[in-house]
Every structure is written in structure tokens, then in C-alpha cells.
N, C-alpha and C positions, 0 to 999 in steps of 0.2 A: 579785124573784130575787136572793139574796144573792151577793155578790161573793165570788169564790173566794181564800182565803188561801195563804200559801206551802206549808202541808202539803196542802191540796186540791190545789195545782198540781203538787206533787211526785208525788202518786198519780196523777193524770190523766197526767203524763208518763211514769210507769212503764207505765200500762196503754197509752198510745200505743205503746210498744216491743214491748209483748207483751200484747194484749188478752184473750189466754184464761189467763194466770197466775192460779193460786187466790189466794184472798184470803189465806190463811195465808202462801204463799210472798212475796206481795206485800208483807205487813206484815214480815215478816223481813228482806226487801230493804230497806227503808225504816226500820227500826228502830222500828217503831211497834206498838202492842198491836193484835192480830186485830180486836177490838171497835170500836178508833178509825177503823180503814180502812172496816170495815163500815158503821158508822154514818156517815161522811161521805159514802161512796158511796151509801146510801140517802138522806140529806138533799140531795146533790146532783141526784139524780134526780127526787125529790119536788118540789124547786123549780123544776125545769125548766133547769137549768143543764147538763144532759147532753141530747143529741139522742138520740133512739131509736136502738137498733142498727140497724135498717133502713136509716138514713142512711149507713150504711158500704158498702152495696151499691151497686155502679156502675151506672147505669142500662144501659150497654152489656151488663153482663152479663145482663141481663133483656130483651135484643133492642132496646134503645132506644138506638142509636148515634149519633143525630143529636140535636144539642142547639141550642137558640135562645133568643133573648130576644124577648119580644113586648112592645111598647109599646101602652099601651090609653089612649085619651081616654074620660072617662065622662061621662054625664049625672049629674052630683053627687047628683041627688035619689034616684037608684037605687044608690048605692055599696055598701049592704049586700046588696041582691040581687045585684050582679054578684060581689061576693067569695063570697056562698054558692054561685052557680052555678060559679065558678072551683074551689072546694073539690071539687065534683064531678067533675072532669076528671082521671083519674089522671095523665095527662102533665104537669100542672102541678107543678113540684118545689117552688116556691116564688114569693110574690108580694110584691112591695115597694111602699110609696107614697113616691116621690122628691119631692124640691122640683122645682120647675121647671115646664116645659110639659106634661110627661107625668103622667098620673094615676097610673097603675100600670106596674111593670115586672114581668113575668111569666116566669119561667124555666121552659122546657119541655123535653121529649125526645120523640123519634118514632122510628119504625121506618126511615124513609127521608124522601126531600125530599116524595115525594108525600103520606105519612103526615104529615109536617109541616105541609103544606098542609090537611089534615084538622083536625088539631089547632088550627091558627090559625082557621080557619073556625068552628069549634067555640066558641073563645073569642069571637071576632066577634058571634057570635049569643047571647052571654049577655046577659041582661037589663040595661040600663043602658050597655052599651059601645057607644059611637058610631062609633069608628074604631080601626083596629089597624095596627101596622107590625112586621114579623117581620124579624130580622137572625139568620141562621143562623151559628153558630159553626163555624169551619173546623178548629180545633183548640185543645185546652186548653195553655195555656202555662205558667199556675201553677195547680195544683189548689187546691180548698178546703184551707186548712190553719188551725190555730191554733198549732201547736208553738213558734213563735217568741214568742208571746204568753205562753206558760206559764213560759217562761224570764225574763220582766220580773217584777218585783216588783208587788204590788197598787198600784192607781191613787191 
């Protein structure tokens, strides 16, 4: 993935303010050629620098208002099988492999606490997962954001 330069960051910051702005209007606002904005957006999309538009949808708007983190301990010889099985669970939003005692941290959503129990059990039954621990989030205090990073210069 290519790191975003100052022009890319300006484009993304402007889209953050108004995600539905037409390319031509965006180009005029930023004093860039329409082709420049279009090609940079296509490049950022192709490189994976931009998340899919579906990631903008709040899970609560899809009836999944309960959120949690599930920590999983694995039989390391079945890591790939476990990850493949986790990908098949729609309520699994993301999964990370942290340093430390936990093998995977899985962010999940559910319809209710009872549904969260079902999701947690589905995860626990994935091949290679030995043990899980679920922590339900009571409220979101800082939502996912990158706006502040866009204002910084490239690293």
C-alpha cells in the first residue's frame, strides 16, 4: 500500500466533509484538475488505502447495536483454518493478531446480549480456537477516526 501524500490527504479530508460531492466540484474546491482527483481516487482504491463504502454504515443501523471484543486463544497449527472460519461469520467486523498472551482479538456486533452469546459460541467452535473471552462494550467514547491523521504531514 502506497503512503498518501499531501494532495491525497487533501482529497480525502474534503471527502470526509462531504462524501457525496461530485468529482468536478471537489477538483474545483481543491484547485486541482478533475483528472488528477479521479486518478488519485482510483489509485487509492486499487491500492487498498480506502476502506469499502460499506464500512461507513454503522452496525446499529443494521440492527446490531451490541458490540464486543472477543479474545481468542488458538492451537497455532490451525491458525489459517480459524481465520477462514471467522471470515464466514457476518458479525465479525475485524480481527487482529496482537503481541502478548492473546492470539486474536476479534471485534464483533450482535442484536442483543443473547445474540452476542450466540456469536461468541460460533467463534469458540471455529476450528483451532481453544478458548475465548468476551468483553461487551457499554458505549463508544471515541469512534473510529482518521481525520486528525489527515492533517499531519506524511511520516
